[in-house]
C-alpha positions in Angstrom: 0.0 0.0 0.0 1.4 3.4 -1.0 1.7 6.5 1.2 -1.0 8.1 -1.0 -3.3 5.1 -0.2 -2.7 5.6 3.5 -3.3 9.3 3.2 -6.6 8.6 1.5 -7.7 6.6 4.5 -7.3 9.7 6.8 -10.6 11.5 7.2 -10.7 15.3 7.3 -13.3 17.0 9.4 -13.7 20.7 8.7 -14.1 23.2 11.5 -13.3 20.8 14.4 -12.6 21.5 17.2 -13.1 25.2 16.2 -13.8 27.1 13.0 -10.9 27.1 10.5 -9.3 23.9 11.7 -9.1 20.9 9.4 -9.0 18.0 11.8 -7.1 15.0 10.5 -8.9 12.0 11.9 -6.6 8.9 11.9 -9.3 6.6 13.3 -10.5 5.9 9.8 -7.1 4.6 8.9 -6.8 2.6 12.1 -10.1 1.0 11.3 -8.7 -0.4 8.0 -6.8 -3.5 8.9 -4.5 -3.4 5.8 -3.9 0.3 6.2 -3.1 0.1 9.9 -0.7 -2.8 9.3 1.0 -0.8 6.5 1.3 2.3 8.6 3.0 0.4 11.4 5.2 -1.4 8.9 6.3 1.9 7.4 7.1 3.3 10.9 9.0 0.1 11.9 11.2 0.2 8.7 12.3 3.8 9.6 13.0 3.2 13.3 14.3 -0.4 13.4 17.9 0.5 12.6 17.9 2.8 15.7 17.4 -0.2 18.0 15.6 1.6 20.8 15.4 0.1 24.3 11.8 1.4 24.8 9.0 2.9 22.8 7.2 5.8 24.4 3.7 6.7 23.4 2.0 10.0 24.1 -1.7 10.1 25.2 -4.0 9.2 23.6 -3.8 8.1 20.0 0.0 7.9 20.3 -0.7 4.9 22.6 -2.2 3.0 19.8 0.6 3.5 17.4 3.3 3.1 20.0 1.9 -0.2 21.2 1.7 -1.6 17.7 5.3 -0.4 17.0 6.6 -1.7 20.3 5.1 -5.1 19.4 6.6 -5.0 15.9 10.1 -4.2 17.3 9.9 -6.5 20.3 10.4 -3.6 22.7 8.7 -2.4 25.9 6.1 0.4 25.9 6.0 3.3 28.3 3.0 5.6 28.3 3.3 9.4 28.8 0.0 10.5 30.2 -1.9 13.6 31.1 -1.7 14.7 34.8 -3.4 12.5 37.3 -3.9 9.4 35.2 -1.1 7.2 36.5 -1.5 5.4 39.8 2.1 5.3 41.0 4.6 8.0 41.8 5.2 10.1 38.8 7.5 12.7 37.3 6.1 15.4 35.1 6.5 18.5 33.0 4.2 21.5 32.6 4.1 23.0 29.2 2.2 25.8 27.4 -0.2 25.2 24.6 -1.7 27.8 22.2 -4.9 27.7 24.3 -3.6 27.2 27.8 -1.3 24.9 29.8 -1.1 21.2 30.4 1.1 18.6 32.1 2.5 15.3 31.0 3.6 12.6 33.4 5.2 9.1 33.5 5.9 6.7 36.2 9.0 7.5 38.2 11.9 5.2 37.3 10.1 3.6 34.4 12.6 5.0 31.9 16.1 4.1 33.1 19.0 6.6 32.9 20.7 6.1 29.5 17.7 4.3 27.9 17.5 4.8 24.2 13.9 5.7 23.5 11.6 6.3 20.6 8.9 8.9 21.0 5.6 8.1 19.1 2.4 10.1 18.5 -0.2 10.1 15.8 0.2 13.7 14.7 2.6 16.7 15.0 1.1 20.1 14.6 2.8 22.9 16.6 5.1 20.4 18.4 4.4 21.6 22.0 3.3 18.2 23.3 6.1 16.4 21.6 8.7 18.9 22.8 7.4 18.5 26.3 7.5 14.7 26.2 11.0 14.8 24.8 12.1 17.2 27.5 10.5 15.0 30.2 12.4 12.0 28.9 15.7 13.8 28.8 15.2 15.0 32.4 15.0 11.3 33.3 18.3 10.7 31.6 16.9 9.1 28.4 18.4 9.5 25.0 15.5 10.4 22.6 16.6 8.7 19.4 13.7 10.0 17.3 10.1 11.2 17.4 8.0 9.5 14.8 4.4 10.5 13.8 1.8 9.1 11.4 0.9 12.7 10.3 2.8 15.9 10.0 1.1 19.3 9.6 4.2 21.1 8.2 2.5 24.5 7.9 2.3 24.6 11.7 6.0 24.2 12.2 6.1 21.5 14.9 8.5 19.2 13.1 11.0 22.1 12.5 10.7 23.2 16.2 11.3 19.6 17.4 14.3 19.2 15.1 15.7 22.6 16.3 15.4 21.2 19.8 17.7 18.4 18.8 15.2 15.6 18.2 15.4 13.7 14.9 11.9 13.5 13.5 10.0 11.4 10.9 6.4 11.3 9.7 4.7 9.0 7.3 2.2 11.4 5.8 1.9 15.2 5.6 -1.2 17.4 5.1 -1.1 21.0 4.2 -3.0 23.6 6.2 -4.2 23.6 9.8 
């Protein structure tokens, strides 16, 4: 299946969550078995040579892709969650979004110092969440090998911002606009 075929499986919902936004809904691609498999296979081919110790998924759709990718690579999975969602002792990072602030957390000690990690999410837009997750991982002593996404919205500059922050970045598909 080609990248164009995968791109065609992503539904665009106009004016969601607010007017002027073109929401790229990956759930339609995930619902297509062949498409989902191909997406994960594309991602695995890119990251397999990096040989990460752990795959880190960002809440919420990032969990889906990270879990499938961790399985494909035979690696462990670590979730990065919104504040208050994890039951054990956590470490976290506060970050600013265009519409407010948020916090990401992971279990304390779950990412060992020196661990080589792969950061996974479904989409990169402005890059704020990915930058925060990468910073949180670095604060734990991890080496962030790469951040990989199913979708990049290059007009919003997130990938460039993440790369300027020293994080290698890859995306399978790209969509113009917001």
